[in-house]
N, C-alpha and C positions, 0 to 999 in steps of 0.2 A: 159647722161642717162634720158630717159623719166620717166615723170611723171604721173598718173595716177588724174585726178583733177574727183570729185564730190561734188555736191551741199547736204549741208547736212544745215538746218534751215537760210537760204540764206546767208551762209559764205562758201566759198572754202575749199575741203578737200583736202589736195595733198596725194598719198600713192605711196611712192619710188617700181619701181620695189622689191625691195629687200634689205637687209642688208648685211652685212658686219662683221661675227665675229671676235671680234678684243680679244685675250687672249694672255697671256703667254709668253708678249713679251722680257722680261727680263732674259728665261732661257734658255740657248743653250741646252741644252741636255734634253727638253723636250719629243723627241720622245720615249726616254725610259720610259717614265711616260704611254704614251699611249700602247707602246706593255704592260707594266703590266696591263691597264685597259683591254688591249685585252682578258687576260687570266681570268680576273674577271669575264668579258661577259661570257667568256665559262664555268666558276663556275657555276655562275649564273642560266643557261639554264640548265647545267646540272642537277645539284641538287636540282632545283626546281622542273624540270620536272619531278624527280624521285619521288618528294614527290606527285606531284598530279596524277601521274600513280598509285604509290601505293595504296593512298585511293582512286581514283574513281573505280580499281577494285577489293578491298577488301570490299565485304558488311560488314562486320565487323566491318569497319572504317567508315562507314556513321554514324557519331558521331557528335554532335554539334560541341566539341572543334576541331575536324578534319576539319569541313568545314570552322572551320575561322582560320585554319591552308591553307586549301588550298586557301580561299581568301586571304590571307598573300602571298602564292607563286605564282597566278596568277599576281597579283599587282607588285611584286619583277621582273617575270618576263617582266613585260610590261615599269615600270620603267625603268630599264638599258635597254632594249631596242630602248627605244627612245632618250635615254643621249650617251652613247657611242658608236656606231656606226657613230653616227652625229660627235662628238667630234673626232673619228680618220678623219674622211673626212675632217675636218674641220681645224685641227692642224695635222695632220702625212701627210696628202696627198695634205696638204694646198691647199684646195678647200674651202674657208670658204665664197662664197657666198650662202644665205640661199634667195629664193622668198618670197614676202610678206605674202602670205598669208599663204606658207608650215612654214612661221614662227609662225603665229600665230597658227596653228593644233600643233606644237611641243610645243609653249609655252601653249597651255591645256592639252595634253596630261602629260608633264613634272608636272605640278601645279596639275591638278586633281588625277595624280596616286601618287604624294609625300603626299597630303592629305590624298588619302586612305591609304596609308602605317601609317600615325600617328594615323588614326581611326581604324586600323585594329589593330596596339598596344594594342589599347585600348580598343576593343572587347576579344581581348585574357586577360586583365586583369579583364575584367568582368565573364572571364569563371573562372578564379582563384578566385576572390569576392565570387561567387553563392557557389562554389566548395568548399571551406573551410569555409564561414563564414556561410552557410546554407548547411550543407551535408545529412540532410534528407530529406528536400526538393529539391535539387539539378536538378533530374531526371524529374521532375515534373515543375521546373521555368525553367530551363535551357533546352528545348526542341531544337529539329529538325528543329522543326514551327518557333521557337520563334527566335532562332539565324539567321535561313535563311531571316525573317524580320529584324532583329537588321542589317546584314549583306546588304543587300537591299536599307537600310533608308538609309546607311553610302554612298551607290553608286549616290541615289539621291541626295544629300545631297552634297557630294562634286564636283560632274558633275554642277548640276547647280548653287553651287555659283561660280566656273573656268569659267564656261560655259558664263555664265554674267559678268564677269573680262574681258576676253579674247573677248567677245562682242562689249565692248564698247572703246575695242583699234580703232574699226575704226573710232570712231570720231574722232581721233589723226590726225594731218597735220604734215607729215614730210616734213621740207623743206628746213632744212641745212644738216648737217650731218646724215648717215647713219651708221656708226661705231657702234658695238654693244659691249661694253666692257665688255665681260662675255663669258664663254664656253659653251652657248648657247643661245634660243632667250629667255633672261630671259624679267621677266615684267618690274622690275622697270629700267634696263640701257636704256631698251627700250622707255618705255613711257617719260623718261628725254631727250629723243630725238628731241620731239615734240614742233614745233614751236607755239601751243596756248595751251589755259588752260589745266592741266593736273590736277587739283587738287581733283576733283572726282576719277581718279585714284589711288589716294594717298591716299584716304581715303579708298577707296576697298581694296586694300592691306593691308593698318593696319590691318583692321577690317576681312578681311581673313585669315590673320595671326593669330590675336586670336582664328579662328573660328576653324582652323585648326591645330594649333600646340600646342596653348596655352590650350584651352578646353580638347583635348584630355590629355593632360599632367597632368591638375591639376585633371580629373577624376582617372588617371592612381596612382597619389600620394595618392589619396583621397581614393582610393581601398587599397592601403595597410596599410592605416595606420588603416581602418578596419579588415582590415587581420591579423596586430599585434596585433588588441586589442583582438580578437579573440584566436590566437595562444597563448597571454599570459594567458589567461582564461582555457585553458587546463590543468590539472592535470598532465597528464604524460608526461617527458619530450620526451620520443619517440614520442609521438603525435606531441609532437613542431615541434619538429626534421625534420619529417616526411611531415607536412606541407609545414614548412618554404623549404623545399627541391624541393618541384613542381611546385617554384615560382621563384628559381636559372636562368635558360633559360632565363625566360621573364624579370628576371629583368636585366642581359645582353644584350638581345635585346633592352631594353629601353633605358639604358645606350651609348651602341653605336651608338643608333638613335639620341638620344635629346641632350649628352652632346656635341658633335661636332658642332653641329648648333647652341645650345645655344651661346656656346662659342666664336664660330668666329661670331656670330651677336652682342654680348655683347662687344665684344674688338673692331671690326670692324664698326659696324656701329655705337655704340652710342659711344664709347672712344677712336675711331678713332685713336688707336696706330697699327694697323696692313696695312703694305705694300697691294697697288690692287691688285698685282698679286700674292701673298702671301694667299690674301682671297680669289680671284678666285682660286688655285689649292686647299687651304683647304676645301673650298664647294665642288668641283667637287669630289674628293674625300670622302667628306662627307655624299654625293647623291649616288656614286654607291657604295661602301662597304657594306653598311647594307643589300641590296638584295643579296649580294653575302654571306654574314655570317650567316644572317636567318635562311638558309634550314638546315646547319651545326650544328648552335649550338643550334636552338629549335625543328626545325621540326624533325631531326634525331636522336634527343636525346631522344623525347618521345616512351616511350617503346614499342607502340604497332606498330609504326610506324618503328622504328627500326628494330624489328624484323622479318617484311615484306619485308623491303627493302632488309636485310641481306638474306635474303629466296629467291628473285629474282635474286639477284646478283651470288649467288651457283647457283641457278638453272641455268643460261644463262652460267656460266664456266664449269659447268658439260657439259651442249650441245654441247658447243664448241668443248672442250675435246672429246666429245663421235664421235664428228663429224671430228675431226681431225682423230681419229685412224683406223675410218672405209676404209680408203683407204690402210692402213696398213693390216688389215687383209686379204682385197682381194687379195693384191698381196702373201701373205703367202699360201693361197689357190690356186693360181693361178701355185705358184711354187712347 
């Protein structure tokens, strides 16, 4: 294998042609899992695309909340498109080599949109916070313009942080192993292969984890504390139940996204009580399932979106039935 040598600050930096993704070595029937992931990917594309289409082509749905939902749907599609086809190629088709530059691209896309997924859940929590805690000022505070600014800012922060973290990977020298034990070109498993100092990369990984996961989760928890305080101040029980009912789907999304990740990292990373292969399998599942579940649990459960999505499906079904019945009518006329 020929290595690319470059000079950086009077030291030789060695970049390999690529890496070999190694994972799931102890599972004999892992191909069944990747067939399941292919189904997950199809569902992700189908339902998130439906949500985007319905909101985009219905002007009455051009609201701050629906903008936040479209933002989540776009992130879901890109996140699973980055992961699942690559995993199927690596583990199902047994083609586990990934070029060095493509490795960095996959690393950037995964972590950027994983961060954006976390931010998108925080943005939806913000929408619920304003709607319940400031109902009279909701339309003036949470405008389409302000929501666009919040979404745009979240993209700038996520892309900027991850671009820096990925960019400094080029400062590492890989002169020994090029076997990455993960389900994709993962940040920590890659920088641990370096034969020069990766202290900066460890620090960046730790800080970015706080910014991308712990920060949004803390905001979501504080939002729901404020929501609960507001709800329990309401005199009517019906008003309390209606307010809480609007938060149920979002709470499910937060639980589906954060609980598996936090559990796996706390047990596997800090306590080290989980088998490495089980950790890789669990993390891959925790990464791929939320983008599939999000539109089903939250987006298509939103009343306005649900009504128009069902109307679109019924219209397409009716048009199909009409198209099938036309040749029969022509045949009867000819007879």
